[in-house]
C-alpha positions in Angstrom: -35.7 -21.7 -9.3 -34.4 -23.5 -6.0 -34.6 -27.0 -5.4 -36.5 -28.3 -2.7 -34.2 -30.3 -0.3 -35.8 -33.6 1.1 -33.9 -35.5 3.6 -33.8 -39.4 3.9 -32.4 -40.3 7.3 -31.6 -43.9 7.0 -30.8 -46.7 9.6 -29.0 -49.9 8.9 -30.7 -52.7 7.3 -32.8 -50.4 5.0 -33.6 -52.1 1.8 -32.4 -50.5 -1.5 -35.9 -50.8 -2.7 -37.4 -48.4 0.0 -35.0 -45.4 -1.1 -35.1 -46.3 -4.6 -38.9 -46.1 -4.9 -38.9 -42.6 -3.3 -35.7 -41.2 -5.1 -37.3 -42.4 -8.4 -40.7 -40.6 -8.0 -38.8 -37.1 -7.2 -36.4 -37.8 -9.8 -39.2 -38.5 -12.6 -41.1 -35.5 -11.1 -38.2 -33.1 -12.0 -37.7 -35.1 -15.5 -41.3 -34.6 -16.5 -41.8 -31.0 -15.1 -38.4 -29.2 -15.2 -39.8 -26.3 -13.2 -40.4 -29.0 -10.5 -36.9 -29.3 -8.6 -36.2 -31.8 -5.9 -32.8 -32.4 -4.1 -32.7 -35.8 -2.4 -30.4 -35.8 0.7 -29.3 -39.3 2.1 -28.1 -39.3 5.6 -27.2 -42.3 7.7 -28.3 -42.2 11.4 -25.8 -44.9 12.4 -22.4 -46.1 10.8 -23.2 -48.8 8.1 -21.6 -52.0 8.1 -19.1 -52.6 5.1 -19.7 -55.1 2.5 -22.5 -56.0 0.5 -25.0 -53.2 -0.8 -23.9 -49.9 -0.1 -26.9 -47.4 0.7 -26.1 -43.8 -0.8 -25.4 -41.1 1.5 -22.8 -40.0 4.2 -23.2 -39.6 8.1 -25.4 -37.1 9.2 -22.5 -35.5 11.3 -24.6 -33.8 14.0 -26.6 -31.6 11.4 -30.1 -31.9 9.9 -30.5 -28.2 8.7 -31.4 -27.3 5.2 -34.4 -30.0 4.5 -37.7 -28.7 3.9 -38.6 -32.2 4.4 -37.3 -35.4 6.3 -38.1 -38.8 6.1 -36.7 -41.2 8.7 -36.3 -44.6 7.0 -35.8 -48.1 8.6 -37.0 -51.7 7.3 -37.0 -52.9 10.9 -37.6 -51.1 14.2 -34.2 -49.3 15.4 -32.6 -50.4 18.5 -30.9 -47.1 19.3 -31.4 -43.5 19.2 -28.5 -41.5 20.1 -29.5 -38.0 22.3 -27.8 -35.8 19.9 -30.0 -37.1 17.0 -33.0 -36.8 19.3 -32.2 -33.2 19.8 -31.7 -32.6 16.1 -35.0 -34.3 15.2 -36.8 -32.0 17.5 -35.2 -29.0 16.5 -36.1 -29.6 12.9 -39.9 -30.0 13.9 -39.7 -26.7 16.1 -38.1 -25.1 12.9 -41.3 -26.0 10.6 -39.9 -29.2 9.0 -42.2 -31.3 7.5 -41.3 -34.9 9.3 -42.3 -38.3 8.1 -41.6 -41.9 8.7 -41.3 -44.6 6.0 -41.9 -48.3 7.1 -40.3 -48.9 10.6 -39.0 -45.2 10.6 -42.2 -44.3 12.4 -40.4 -46.0 15.3 -37.9 -43.4 16.4 -40.6 -40.6 15.5 -43.2 -42.1 17.9 -40.5 -42.7 20.8 -39.5 -39.0 20.6 -43.3 -38.2 21.1 -43.6 -36.7 17.6 -46.4 -38.6 16.5 -48.4 -38.3 19.7 -52.2 -37.3 18.4 -51.3 -38.0 14.8 -52.5 -40.9 12.8 -49.6 -42.9 11.6 -49.5 -46.0 9.0 -48.1 -49.0 10.7 -47.5 -52.0 8.9 -49.5 -54.8 9.9 -46.6 -57.1 11.2 -45.9 -54.3 13.9 -49.7 -53.4 14.5 -50.0 -54.9 18.1 -46.5 -54.2 19.2 -46.9 -50.2 17.9 -50.0 -49.8 19.5 -49.3 -51.0 23.0 -45.7 -49.1 23.2 -47.4 -45.8 21.7 -50.8 -45.5 22.9 -51.0 -41.8 22.2 -50.3 -42.3 18.4 -53.3 -42.9 16.1 -51.9 -46.3 14.5 -53.6 -47.2 11.3 -53.6 -50.1 9.2 -53.5 -47.7 6.0 -51.0 -47.8 3.0 -50.1 -44.1 4.2 -51.3 -41.3 6.2 -50.8 -37.5 5.6 -51.9 -36.0 8.8 -51.0 -32.5 9.0 -47.2 -31.8 8.9 -46.8 -35.9 9.6 -46.3 -38.2 6.4 -46.0 -42.1 7.1 -46.2 -45.0 4.9 -46.3 -48.7 6.0 -43.6 -49.7 3.4 -43.0 -51.6 0.2 -44.9 -50.1 -2.6 -46.9 -47.8 -0.4 -43.6 -45.5 -0.2 -43.9 -45.0 -3.9 -48.1 -44.2 -2.9 -47.2 -41.8 -0.6 -44.5 -40.0 -2.8 -47.3 -39.5 -5.4 -49.6 -38.0 -2.5 -46.7 -35.8 -1.6 -46.4 -34.5 -5.3 -50.2 -34.1 -5.5 -49.9 -32.1 -2.3 -47.1 -30.0 -3.6 -47.9 -29.1 -7.2 -51.2 -30.8 -8.2 -52.8 -34.1 -9.3 -51.4 -33.5 -13.0 -47.9 -33.9 -12.0 -48.6 -37.1 -9.9 -50.6 -38.5 -12.8 -47.8 -37.8 -15.0 -45.2 -39.3 -12.9 -47.5 -42.7 -12.3 -47.5 -42.7 -16.1 -44.0 -42.6 -16.6 -43.6 -45.4 -13.9 -46.5 -47.4 -15.6 -48.2 -47.3 -12.3 -51.6 -49.3 -12.7 -53.3 -46.6 -10.8 -52.7 -44.1 -7.8 -53.9 -45.7 -4.4 -55.3 -43.6 -1.8 -53.8 -43.7 1.7 -56.7 -44.8 3.4 -56.5 -48.1 1.4 -55.8 -51.2 3.7 -52.6 -52.5 3.5 -53.1 -56.3 3.6 -53.5 -58.0 0.2 -56.9 -59.5 -0.5 -58.1 -62.5 1.2 -58.3 -64.5 -2.1 -54.7 -63.9 -2.9 -53.5 -65.2 0.5 -55.6 -68.3 0.2 -54.7 -68.9 -3.5 -58.3 -69.3 -4.2 -61.3 -67.1 -5.3 -64.1 -69.6 -4.2 -66.7 -67.4 -2.9 -67.9 -69.7 -0.1 -64.2 -70.4 1.2 -63.6 -66.6 1.1 -66.7 -66.0 3.0 -65.9 -68.7 5.8 -62.4 -67.5 6.4 -63.5 -63.9 6.7 -66.0 -64.9 9.3 -63.3 -66.9 11.1 -60.9 -64.0 11.1 -63.9 -61.6 12.5 -64.5 -64.1 15.5 -61.1 -65.1 17.0 -62.1 -64.5 20.6 -65.7 -66.3 20.2 -65.1 -68.7 18.0 -68.0 -70.0 15.8 -68.8 -73.9 15.3 -68.4 -75.5 11.6 -72.2 -75.8 11.6 -72.6 -71.9 12.4 -70.2 -70.9 9.7 -71.8 -73.2 7.1 -75.2 -71.8 8.1 -73.9 -68.2 7.7 -72.4 -69.0 4.3 -75.6 -70.6 3.2 -74.0 -74.5 2.6 -74.1 -77.5 4.4 -71.6 -78.6 6.6 -70.5 -81.5 4.5 -70.0 -79.2 1.6 -68.1 -76.6 3.6 -65.7 -79.4 4.6 -65.2 -80.6 1.0 -64.4 -76.9 -0.1 -62.0 -76.4 2.7 -60.4 -80.1 2.0 -60.1 -79.1 -1.8 -58.6 -75.7 -1.5 -56.8 -75.9 1.8 -56.1 -79.4 2.4 -57.7 -79.3 5.8 -60.9 -79.3 7.8 -62.6 -76.0 8.6 -61.8 -76.6 12.3 -58.2 -77.1 11.9 -58.0 -74.3 9.6 -59.6 -72.2 12.5 -57.4 -73.3 15.2 -54.3 -72.6 13.4 -55.7 -69.1 12.6 -56.3 -68.5 16.3 -52.9 -70.1 17.3 -51.1 -67.7 14.7 -52.9 -64.8 16.1 -51.6 -65.6 19.7 -48.2 -66.3 18.4 -48.3 -62.6 17.1 -49.5 -61.2 20.4 -46.9 -63.2 22.3 -44.2 -61.5 20.4 -45.7 -58.0 20.3 -47.4 -57.3 23.2 -47.2 -57.6 27.1 -50.4 -59.1 27.6 -50.3 -62.2 30.0 -50.3 -65.8 28.4 -53.9 -66.5 30.0 -54.9 -63.0 28.6 -53.9 -63.7 25.2 -55.2 -67.3 25.2 -58.6 -66.2 26.2 -58.7 -63.1 23.6 -57.7 -66.1 20.9 -60.8 -68.2 21.9 -59.0 -71.0 24.4 -61.5 -71.5 27.4 -58.6 -72.1 29.8 -54.8 -71.6 30.2 -54.1 -75.3 30.1 -56.3 -75.7 26.8 -54.1 -72.9 25.1 -51.0 -74.1 26.2 -51.7 -77.7 24.9 -53.0 -76.5 21.8 -50.1 -74.2 21.1 -47.5 -77.0 22.0 -48.9 -79.3 19.9 -48.9 -76.9 16.9 -45.5 -75.1 17.5 -43.7 -77.6 19.5 -43.3 -75.3 22.4 -45.4 -73.7 25.3 -46.5 -70.3 24.9 -44.1 -69.3 27.7 -41.2 -71.1 26.0 -41.9 -69.6 22.6 -42.0 -66.2 24.0 -38.9 -66.4 26.0 -36.9 -68.0 22.9 -38.2 -65.6 20.4 -38.0 -62.5 22.6 -34.3 -63.2 23.2 -33.1 -62.0 19.7 -36.1 -59.6 19.2 -35.2 -56.3 17.2 -38.5 -54.3 18.9 -36.7 -53.0 22.1 -35.6 -49.4 21.7 -32.8 -48.0 23.9 -34.0 -45.2 26.0 -32.8 -41.5 24.9 -31.7 -39.1 27.4 -33.1 -36.3 25.6 -36.4 -34.9 26.9 -39.3 -34.9 25.1 -40.2 -31.6 23.1 
C-alpha cells in the first residue's frame, strides 16, 4: 500500500510542539493500524537560523510536488512570501492538493487569496488584525475548521484536534478514537468549539456571581453598564458585588470593567487601522480626551504613543508578493 504524503511547510520561529502534535498523531495512526500509511514531509519555507532547537526537514528548493495534503505552519505571522513560493503553492491547489494552515500559517494562505470564501480558524490574538486585512475570509474563533479542501487550526493543542478530525475524515471515527486513546486524550473536541479557555479558569475563581458579572461586562464594552445595573442583572446588591470583586480580583467592579475596556482598546490599536477616536468610542469612552487620559493613566503612554512604539517592531506586516492571485 502506498503511503500518503503529507507536507508541512515551516516558517522560522515555529515551535517544535506544533509539529510534534501533528507528526505524533499520524505516527500513532500508522502504528495502531499498520494498513494506514502516512509519510510526513517537512520543508522549510525560509532558511532557518543556526543554533537552538533545529526543526526537522530541508529547504523546499522550489518544489512542493508529491504531497496529497500540505499544511503551512508558523507560530507568528510570516513577514515575507517569495514569489516563487507563492506560485508553487497556487500550483499545488490547482493540482487538487488539499491545503491548510496551522496557527499563523493561515496568513500566507489568506494573502494569496487561497482562503477567500472559506471558513478559517484564527487564534484569538489575531482576530481583529486578520479580519480587517482579509475581509473575504470567514474568520472564526473555532478550534479548527474543515471547509471543503481547506483545513485550518488556531494553534496549540487544536493542531492535534485537527489531525484527529483528519483521521476521521480519511479512515473513520474508529481510527481517530484509537489514536486518541493511545495518546491519552481526554476527549476528541469538535472543531466548532470556541478556543478561549473557560472564564472561571481565566479568573481563577468559580464564583457564579463573579462569572456572570464579568460575562456581562465583556458583552457590553461599547455601552458600559453601571455597577448598579450589573448588580441588578446578577441578582445581588451593589455592596455584595463589590465585596465579591474585592475578594476574588482585589479591585472594585468599576476598576475591573475599565481595565477590561482599556485592554480591548489596546488590542484594537495594535491589530486594526481604526482611528484612535473610533477605538475609544467602541470601547465605551465618551470622547477622545477621556479615552486618552484613561489610557495614559493605565498604560503610561497615550494611545498614539503606544501604537507608534509597539508597531515599530510589529511582525504583522506581510511583504507584498509579485505573483498574481490564482
